[in-house]
Residue, then its C-alpha position, 0 to 999 in steps of 0.5 A: x329530706x335531710x335534717x341538719x344536726x343542731x348547731x354545735x353538735x359533733x359526730x360520734x367519731x369527733x366525740x370519741x376523738x376528743x375523749x381519746x385526746x383527753x385521756x392521752x393528755x392525762x385528763x381522765x376526768x374529762x375523758x370519762x365525762x365525755x364517754x359517759x355522755x356518749x353512752x347516755x345517747x348510745x348505750x351500746x357503743x363498744x368503743x366508748x365503753x372500751x375507752x371508759x374501761x381503760x380509764x377506769x383501769x388506769x385509775x385503779x378501779x379494777x372492779x369497774x373496769x372489769x364490769x365495763x369490759x364484760x358488758x362491752x363483750x356481751x353487747x357487741x361480741x364482734x368487738x375484738x378488743x373487748x374479748x381480747x381484754x376479757x381473756x387476758 
């Protein structure tokens, strides 16, 4: 039996697309808010953590960015972008 998602719910891919669009439009606060909402539901979601890291880095919050990407690398060792960023 399939259960329909709640009305107004969006998929993870849609949420990530929106967060990325906010980020690319210079709307870092909205992008970060959406990333944090995703992580409340899916705390180990590597792509979301990576985008939140990019946002923090762009805001000059280097300690937060470093912590985010380090956690991302630990949670999902296969996530290449996380490792590549840690190694830079």
